[in-house]
C-alpha positions in Angstrom: 2.2 21.4 -10.6 2.1 24.5 -8.8 4.3 26.1 -7.0 7.8 25.1 -6.5 9.8 22.0 -6.4 12.4 20.3 -5.6 13.6 16.8 -6.0 16.5 15.5 -4.3 17.4 11.8 -4.4 17.8 10.0 -1.3 17.9 12.7 1.1 15.6 13.1 3.6 13.4 16.7 4.2 14.8 19.3 6.3 12.1 18.8 9.1 12.1 23.2 9.4 11.1 23.7 5.8 6.8 24.4 6.0 5.8 21.8 3.2 4.5 18.4 2.1 6.7 16.2 1.0 6.0 13.0 -0.9 8.4 10.1 -1.5 8.8 7.7 -4.1 12.0 5.0 -5.7 14.1 7.0 -2.9 13.5 10.7 -4.1 12.0 13.4 -2.4 9.1 15.6 -3.7 8.8 19.0 -1.7 6.0 20.9 -2.4 5.3 24.1 -1.0 2.2 26.1 0.7 -0.6 26.6 -1.7 0.8 24.1 -4.3 -0.5 21.3 -6.0 0.8 17.9 -7.8 -0.3 15.0 -9.9 0.8 12.0 -9.9 0.4 9.5 -12.4 1.8 7.8 -15.8 2.0 11.3 -17.3 1.9 13.2 -14.3 4.3 16.1 -12.0 5.5 12.7 -10.2 5.7 10.1 -13.2 5.2 7.1 -11.2 5.9 4.3 -14.6 5.0 3.7 -18.3 2.5 1.2 -17.2 -0.2 1.5 -19.7 -2.6 0.2 -16.8 -1.9 2.9 -15.1 -4.2 6.6 -15.3 -2.0 9.2 -16.7 -3.4 11.3 -13.7 -4.0 8.8 -10.9 -3.7 11.1 -7.5 -3.9 15.1 -7.0 -2.1 16.4 -3.7 -3.2 20.0 -2.9 -3.7 22.0 -0.4 -7.6 23.4 -0.1 -8.6 26.2 2.5 -5.2 25.5 4.3 -5.7 22.1 4.3 -3.7 19.1 2.6 -6.3 16.6 0.4 -5.4 13.6 -2.1 -7.9 13.4 -3.9 -8.2 10.1 -6.4 -9.2 11.2 -9.9 -8.9 8.1 -11.8 -11.6 6.4 -13.0 -10.9 2.9 -12.2 -8.1 2.3 -9.9 -8.7 2.4 -5.9 -5.5 3.2 -3.8 -4.7 1.8 0.1 -4.0 4.8 2.3 -3.0 4.4 5.6 -1.1 6.2 8.6 2.7 6.1 9.0 2.2 2.8 11.8 -0.5 1.1 10.2 -3.5 1.3 12.5 -6.0 3.2 10.7 -6.4 2.9 6.8 -9.1 3.4 3.9 -9.3 2.7 0.5 -10.0 5.7 -1.2 -12.0 4.8 -4.8 -12.0 6.7 -7.7 -13.6 10.3 -7.4 -12.8 9.8 -3.6 -10.8 12.5 -1.7 -9.5 12.3 2.0 -7.9 15.1 3.5 -3.9 14.1 4.7 -3.7 14.7 8.7 -0.6 12.7 9.9 3.2 13.6 9.4 4.0 9.9 7.6 0.9 8.3 5.4 1.7 5.5 2.9 0.0 5.1 -0.3 -0.2 1.7 -2.0 -1.6 1.2 -5.2 -2.4 -1.4 -8.1 -2.3 -1.1 -11.6 -2.6 -4.7 -14.1 0.6 -7.3 -12.3 2.3 -4.4 -10.5 1.9 -2.5 -7.1 3.2 0.6 -6.1 4.1 2.5 -2.9 4.8 6.2 -1.8 4.7 7.9 1.1 3.7 11.6 1.8 5.3 13.4 5.5 3.9 16.5 6.7 6.0 19.0 8.4 3.2 20.0 10.3 1.0 17.9 10.8 -2.8 18.2 12.3 -2.6 15.1 14.2 0.1 13.4 15.9 0.7 9.4 16.5 -1.4 8.4 19.6 1.3 6.1 21.7 -0.6 2.6 21.8 -2.8 2.1 25.0 -1.7 0.0 27.7 -5.1 -1.5 28.1 -5.6 -5.4 27.2 -8.2 -6.5 25.0 -9.6 -7.4 21.9 -8.5 -5.2 19.1 -9.9 -4.3 15.8 -9.0 -4.9 12.1 -4.9 -5.5 11.5 -4.5 -7.2 14.3 -5.5 -10.6 13.0 -4.0 -14.1 14.1 -2.6 -16.0 11.0 -1.0 -19.5 10.6 2.6 -20.3 9.4 0.3 -21.0 6.3 -1.6 -18.2 5.8 1.5 -16.1 6.3 3.7 -17.7 3.7 0.3 -17.4 1.1 0.7 -13.6 1.7 4.6 -13.7 1.8 4.5 -15.4 -1.6 2.6 -12.6 -3.4 4.0 -10.1 -1.6 7.2 -11.2 -1.8 8.6 -9.0 -4.8 7.0 -6.0 -3.4 9.0 -6.3 0.0 12.1 -7.3 -1.6 12.5 -3.9 -3.6 15.4 -1.8 -2.2 14.4 2.0 -3.3 12.5 1.0 -6.3 8.6 1.5 -5.0 6.9 -1.4 -7.4 6.8 -4.9 -7.2 4.9 -7.7 -10.1 2.2 -9.6 -8.3 2.8 -13.5 -8.8 -0.4 -15.4 -10.6 -1.7 -18.3 -7.9 0.7 -20.8 -10.1 3.4 -18.8 -9.6 3.3 -18.0 -5.9 2.2 -22.3 -4.9 5.5 -23.4 -7.0 6.9 -20.6 -5.1 6.1 -22.4 -1.8 6.5 -26.3 -3.4 2.5 -26.4 -3.0 -0.1 -27.8 -5.4 -2.3 -24.7 -6.9 -5.2 -26.4 -5.2 -3.4 -26.2 -1.7 -2.7 -22.8 -2.2 -6.3 -22.1 -4.0 -7.6 -23.4 -0.8 -5.1 -21.2 1.9 -6.1 -18.0 -0.4 -9.5 -18.4 0.0 -8.7 -18.9 4.3 -7.1 -15.9 4.0 -9.4 -13.8 2.3 -12.3 -15.3 4.0 -10.5 -14.2 8.0 -10.0 -10.5 6.1 -13.2 -10.6 5.0 -15.4 -11.4 8.2 -12.9 -8.5 9.6 -14.1 -5.7 7.4 -11.3 -5.9 4.6 -12.7 -4.7 1.4 -11.9 -6.0 -2.0 -11.6 -9.2 -0.9 -15.0 -10.4 -2.6 -16.3 -10.2 -6.1 -17.8 -11.7 -8.9 -16.9 -14.9 -10.7 -14.7 -13.3 -13.7 -12.6 -10.8 -11.3 -12.7 -12.8 -7.6 -9.3 -14.6 -8.6 -7.4 -11.5 -10.0 -8.7 -9.0 -7.5 -8.1 -10.8 -4.7 -4.9 -11.0 -4.5 -4.2 -7.7 -5.5 -6.1 -6.1 -2.7 -4.8 -8.7 -0.2 -1.0 -7.4 -0.8 -2.0 -3.9 -1.0 -3.8 -4.0 2.5 -0.6 -6.7 4.1 1.5 -4.1 2.9 -0.3 -1.2 3.9 -1.1 -2.7 7.3 2.3 -3.8 7.9 1.2 -7.5 8.3 4.2 -9.0 6.5 7.5 -6.7 6.1 10.8 -7.4 4.8 11.7 -9.2 8.0 9.4 -11.8 7.3 10.7 -12.9 4.0 12.9 -15.7 5.7 10.0 -17.7 6.6 9.0 -18.8 2.7 12.2 -20.7 2.7 11.3 -22.8 5.5 11.0 -26.1 5.3 7.4 -27.7 4.5 6.6 -29.7 8.1 7.8 -26.2 9.7 5.5 -24.0 8.4 2.4 -26.0 9.8 
């Protein structure tokens, strides 16, 4: 990691400091102009000792005055969204993306565990626009879910949403998620099919796959997308404790 790095647990960055800041697990990592930072299992910013996580998964550096996020891993994709969840990119291995918003959220999964970190720009290239007052049909991110479909997502994302300064959560199997809801596995999988089909039709990538990888990968991708796009939040978790007749 080049350039001075300061780590201050639980303290927000000074907005007057001309730097980029990365927040993970309640710690703020301040990266000065011209610097760079690697993120992964054995990197400048150590995420976890999870063997499914690349030693170096992400790289953040300034290139000709522009901060750039690169996926330097070979297998894992990451979900990148602006702070409001209105714009989202799926950054595959070898891909790069300029960091232009005041707040960028990064979500990725390694094995059964999902991680979230955020990047804060002191002087972002773009400011968030206020929502339009015009009425009409919006694009990806504004989708109508039935109560039971939302419960499917919540059951899968519960541990991630419950984290408090931990920054990681384990995605349950379909059987565990079904048991959390008091449903049969068959019913849960049918509802999960419906949710994935709905988002797939809206253009969300990664919810379809081969016969051998589909079941696991779609749960991972659904949780990543739902959290990054703010489709489910911690405030929704009480819905998991409703009686069955209240969820249809």
